[in-house]
N, C-alpha and C positions, 0 to 999 in steps of 0.2 A: 516197297511193295505197293504203294499207292501209285498206280500207273494211269489213273483216269479211265480205266476200262469199265464198261458196263458189264453186268453179269452175262448178258448175251454175247458180247465180244469175247470175254474170257472163256466162256463155255465153248464157243466156236473154235477158238484157237487151241483149246485143249482137246478138241474133238469129242465133246460131251454134249448131251442134250441140255438145254437150258433148265428143264425141270430137275434133272439129276444134279446139275451143278448147284442150283439154288438149294436143294435139299442138303447137299454136302456142306455148303456154306453155313446153313442154319444148324448143322449138327444133327439133322434128321436122318441122314444116310451115311453108312460107312463107305469106305473106298479101298481099292487095292493099292498096292505100292506103286504100280504103274500109273494109276490115276493120280495119285499124290505127286509123283514126279512130273507128270504132264502139267498139272496145275502149277507146281513150283516153277517149271520152265516158263510158263505163260506169265506168271507174276514176278519173275526174277527174284525168287525167294528160296530159302532152304526149307527142307521138311520141318526142322525144329522151329523155324520162324512161323510157319503156318500152324503147326500143331500146338505150339506154346504161345503163339501170337506175340513174339518178341524178336527183336533183332539183337544179335550179340556183336560186340565190338570186333571179336575175332572173325566172325562170319563176314562182316563188312570189310575188314582188312583183307581177308582172303579174296573176296569178290573184286576188290580194287586191284589186288595184285594180278589176278587172272586177266582182268580187263586190260591192265597195263601191258602185261606180257603179250597178249594177243595183238594189241595195238602196235607193238614194236615189230611184229612180223610183217614181211612184205604182203601187200594186199592179196596176192594170189594164194599165199599160205594161210591167211586168216580164216578163210572158209574151211580149210582142212583142219586147222586147230579147233575151231568151234565144233565141227562134226565129230572129231575125236573126243572132245570133252563131253558132248551130248551122249555119245555111245558109251563112254566110261560111266557116266552118271546113271544111265539106264541099267548098266550091268551090276552096279553095287546096290 
């Protein structure tokens, strides 16, 4: 989760205002599920990791498996796999 991003960079990538992002990070503002998922995407984290501020071994193993599976795909198929995964995550 520590990606070396500034709040400004993370907010921009999540398509949020810096003020709102900072308030969410400080626990001063609530957020929608869509906003949570956008922040998770930017920070390469799961919702439970952000909300509970912990990384689980299972989540890390799943992340590694997904990354490995995508890496084994031909390059032209990797973008499709990533797009499908993002769409799926937004839908759940």
